[in-house]
C-alpha positions in Angstrom: 44.6 21.9 134.9 44.5 22.0 131.1 47.8 23.7 130.8 49.3 20.9 133.0 47.8 18.3 131.0 48.9 19.8 127.7 52.4 19.6 128.8 52.5 16.0 129.9 54.6 13.5 128.0 51.9 10.8 128.2 48.6 10.8 126.5 45.6 11.7 128.7 42.0 12.1 127.7 38.7 12.7 129.6 35.4 10.9 128.9 31.8 11.2 129.9 31.6 8.1 132.3 28.2 7.0 131.1 28.5 7.3 127.4 32.4 6.8 127.0 32.3 10.1 124.7 35.6 11.9 124.5 35.3 15.2 126.1 39.0 16.2 126.1 42.3 14.9 124.7 45.7 16.4 125.5 48.5 17.3 123.0 50.2 14.0 123.2 46.9 12.1 122.7 46.0 14.2 119.7 49.6 13.7 118.2 49.2 9.9 118.6 45.6 9.7 117.3 45.1 12.9 115.2 41.6 11.9 114.2 40.4 12.0 117.8 37.4 14.5 118.2 34.9 15.4 121.0 32.0 13.0 121.0 33.9 9.9 119.6 33.6 6.8 121.7 36.9 6.2 123.5 36.9 2.4 123.1 36.4 2.7 119.4 38.9 5.5 119.0 41.8 4.3 121.3 41.4 0.6 121.4 39.6 -0.1 118.1 36.9 -1.9 119.9 33.1 -2.2 119.5 32.4 -2.3 123.2 33.9 -0.6 126.4 37.1 -2.0 127.6 36.9 -4.7 130.4 39.4 -2.7 132.6 37.8 0.7 132.0 38.1 3.0 135.0 34.7 4.5 134.2 33.0 1.4 135.1 34.0 1.6 138.8 32.6 5.2 139.1 29.5 5.2 141.2 31.3 2.5 143.4 34.2 4.7 144.2 34.3 8.6 144.1 37.5 8.7 141.8 39.3 6.2 139.8 42.4 6.3 137.7 44.4 3.6 136.1 47.4 3.3 133.9 46.4 1.1 130.9 48.9 -0.3 128.3 47.6 0.1 124.7 49.4 -1.7 122.1 47.9 0.4 119.4 
């Protein structure tokens, strides 16, 4: 799975759903945001916010088994 994600021409990352901490960022995400490191809060890192994003797919976990969304980020 990691090999597939590393070769995608889109940025992808994985977070801990309860803490929003970054667990993994693929090559494209690391190129676009080189200071990304495990443990950083995704909303602070990728959206420059102090709180989780309103449309965050992690908020739906627990209500649904899986959730994925394509989200536009102007940053």
